C-alpha positions in Angstrom: 146.1 -18.7 -215.9 144.7 -18.9 -212.2 146.8 -21.7 -210.2 144.4 -21.3 -207.2 142.7 -24.7 -206.7 140.5 -24.1 -203.3 137.0 -24.8 -204.0 134.0 -22.3 -202.6 131.8 -24.1 -200.4 128.3 -24.9 -202.3 125.2 -24.1 -200.3 122.8 -27.1 -199.2 120.1 -27.5 -201.5 116.3 -28.0 -200.7 114.6 -31.1 -202.4 110.8 -31.2 -202.6 109.9 -34.5 -201.1 107.3 -35.0 -204.1 110.3 -34.6 -206.6 111.6 -38.1 -205.5 110.2 -41.2 -206.5 108.2 -42.9 -204.1 110.8 -45.5 -203.5 113.9 -43.0 -203.2 111.7 -41.0 -200.9 111.1 -44.1 -198.7 114.9 -44.8 -198.7 115.7 -41.3 -197.4 113.1 -41.5 -194.4 114.2 -45.1 -193.7 117.9 -44.0 -193.5 116.9 -41.2 -191.3 114.9 -43.2 -189.1 117.5 -45.9 -188.7 120.1 -43.3 -188.0 118.2 -40.7 -185.6 117.5 -41.7 -182.2 114.0 -41.0 -181.3 112.4 -40.8 -177.9 108.6 -41.6 -177.8 108.2 -41.5 -174.1 106.8 -44.6 -172.2 105.8 -46.3 -175.4 107.9 -47.6 -178.1 106.9 -46.6 -181.7 107.3 -49.1 -184.6 109.6 -48.6 -187.3 106.7 -48.3 -189.6 104.8 -45.5 -187.6 108.3 -43.9 -187.4 108.7 -43.7 -191.2 104.8 -42.5 -191.5 105.3 -39.8 -188.9 108.5 -38.5 -190.8 106.4 -38.6 -194.1 103.3 -36.8 -192.6 105.9 -33.9 -191.2 107.3 -33.7 -195.0 104.0 -33.5 -196.4 102.8 -30.6 -193.8 106.0 -28.7 -194.4 107.4 -29.2 -191.0 110.4 -31.0 -192.2 112.4 -30.7 -195.7 115.0 -32.7 -197.4 118.3 -31.3 -197.9 121.2 -32.0 -200.2 124.7 -31.1 -198.8 127.0 -30.9 -201.9 130.0 -30.4 -199.8 129.5 -33.7 -198.0 127.6 -35.2 -200.6 124.7 -36.1 -198.1 121.1 -35.9 -197.6 119.6 -34.6 -194.4 116.0 -34.7 -193.2 115.6 -31.4 -191.3 112.9 -29.9 -189.1 111.8 -26.9 -187.2 114.6 -24.5 -186.3 117.2 -26.3 -188.5 115.3 -25.8 -191.7 117.0 -23.5 -194.5 115.8 -20.0 -194.6 114.6 -18.8 -197.9 116.9 -16.3 -199.5 115.7 -12.8 -200.3 
C-alpha cells in the first residue's frame, strides 16, 4: 500500500462565462470589480459601468473565468494572464 499522502497540484480550469447562470456570472463579476482596483483616469466609472465593461470583455473573449482547484477560488484573467490552450 502506498503511504505517500502528497497531492499533485491540479491545473486551473477555464469556465466559459455562458456556462454560468446569469446570477452566478453577475456574482463573479461583482466580486472581481469590488476586489480589483481600477484606474479610469480623470473620471470615475460607476460600479455598474465597471460590471458592464467586464461582462463585455468576457463576451469578446478578452478575459476568461478560471477556477483554481488548489486555492478553491475563481479568478477573472485578461490579456497575457489568460490560460494557454494545451496542444
